[in-house]
MARZATI-646822 format. One line per 2 residues: number of its first residue (from 1); their letters; for each residue x, y, z of C-alpha. Coordinates in Angstrom, 3 decimals. Layout:
N
NUM = A = X/Y/Z  ... .
This chain:
96
1 = MR = -0.046/0.667/0.345  3.091/2.486/0.429 .
3 = RS = 4.804/1.181/-2.555  0.944/2.397/-4.375 .
5 = LL = 0.754/4.877/-2.265  4.883/6.755/-3.197 .
7 = LA = 3.688/5.922/-6.886  0.855/7.828/-6.940 .
9 = VF = 2.839/11.416/-5.174  5.740/10.799/-7.516 .
11 = TS = 2.841/10.246/-10.583  1.089/13.491/-9.545 .
13 = AI = 3.741/15.539/-8.366  5.030/14.408/-12.495 .
15 = AL = 2.126/15.482/-13.901  1.874/19.393/-11.923 .
17 = GA = 5.296/19.107/-12.908  4.396/19.044/-16.969 .
19 = CQ = 1.726/21.829/-16.568  3.836/24.628/-15.629 .
21 = MP = 4.296/27.241/-18.892  7.681/28.484/-19.586 .
23 = TH = 7.273/32.071/-18.426  9.483/35.066/-20.683 .
25 = PA = 10.990/37.831/-19.808  8.387/40.840/-20.793 .
27 = PA = 10.491/42.640/-23.373  11.486/46.007/-23.058 .
29 = PL = 8.479/48.327/-25.262  9.196/49.605/-28.440 .
31 = HG = 8.304/53.318/-28.723  8.133/54.477/-31.773 .
33 = YV = 5.961/52.330/-35.327  7.678/48.752/-36.143 .
35 = TD = 10.190/49.216/-38.023  12.062/46.016/-37.096 .
37 = MH = 9.979/43.425/-38.629  12.313/40.539/-38.272 .
39 = AF = 11.375/41.480/-34.413  7.846/42.032/-34.790 .
41 = DA = 7.632/38.374/-37.097  9.081/36.531/-34.135 .
43 = FI = 7.527/38.744/-31.122  3.836/37.714/-32.627 .
45 = RT = 5.622/34.048/-32.919  5.076/34.224/-29.409 .
47 = HP = 1.049/34.517/-29.116  0.623/37.312/-27.706 .
49 = TP = -2.535/38.613/-25.258  -3.639/41.426/-26.668 .
51 = DQ = -1.938/43.625/-23.088  1.787/42.253/-24.239 .
53 = FR = 0.864/43.474/-27.368  -0.036/47.035/-25.800 .
55 = AT = 2.940/46.454/-23.402  5.436/45.516/-25.606 .
57 = YP = 4.747/47.725/-28.960  2.885/51.338/-27.019 .
59 = DV = 2.127/53.753/-30.511  1.666/50.947/-32.558 .
61 = QL = -2.088/51.182/-32.675  -4.026/47.316/-31.781 .
63 = VM = -7.151/47.479/-33.978  -8.585/43.424/-32.357 .
65 = PG = -11.365/41.771/-35.108  -14.731/42.992/-34.623 .
67 = SI = -13.060/46.328/-33.851  -14.792/50.072/-36.620 .
69 = TT = -11.710/51.671/-37.087  -11.277/54.413/-39.612 .
71 = ME = -10.386/53.994/-43.375  -7.500/55.174/-44.117 .
73 = FR = -4.313/53.358/-44.999  -1.220/54.029/-43.387 .
75 = TN = 2.206/52.852/-44.812  3.945/53.240/-41.840 .
77 = NS = 3.588/50.240/-39.792  1.280/52.128/-36.680 .
79 = RY = -2.560/50.111/-37.454  -2.240/46.314/-36.867 .
81 = FA = -4.925/44.097/-37.543  -4.277/41.764/-35.105 .
83 = QL = -5.629/37.752/-35.722  -6.553/36.252/-32.222 .
85 = DN = -6.511/31.777/-31.913  -9.457/30.291/-29.676 .
87 = DG = -8.079/31.855/-25.593  -7.655/35.097/-27.015 .
89 = RI = -3.955/35.230/-28.658  -2.364/36.911/-31.024 .
91 = TG = -1.480/34.680/-34.180  -0.793/36.538/-37.201 .
93 = GH = -2.455/39.504/-37.943  -1.289/42.606/-40.807 .
95 = FG = -0.509/46.119/-40.927  -2.531/48.385/-42.433 .
């Protein structure tokens, strides 16, 4: 019985340890519009939350699906139309 109890505790500890999400340090805010597309694409590949996006790129307007915006066309990468997954994380999008 003691052996099965130890096995259950050990198995639970492994299962709980595997559930831990790695934490990434928050990048420093990048002021201004997006000019380094390689760094921006790498950031989007991390599937940030909208709050993480706003904290990292505070000067870029984040447009969420279903949001209403003006019809102006921007060529300076100052407005990003995000695509979200089912968890509300940004998985892609485009500037416009």
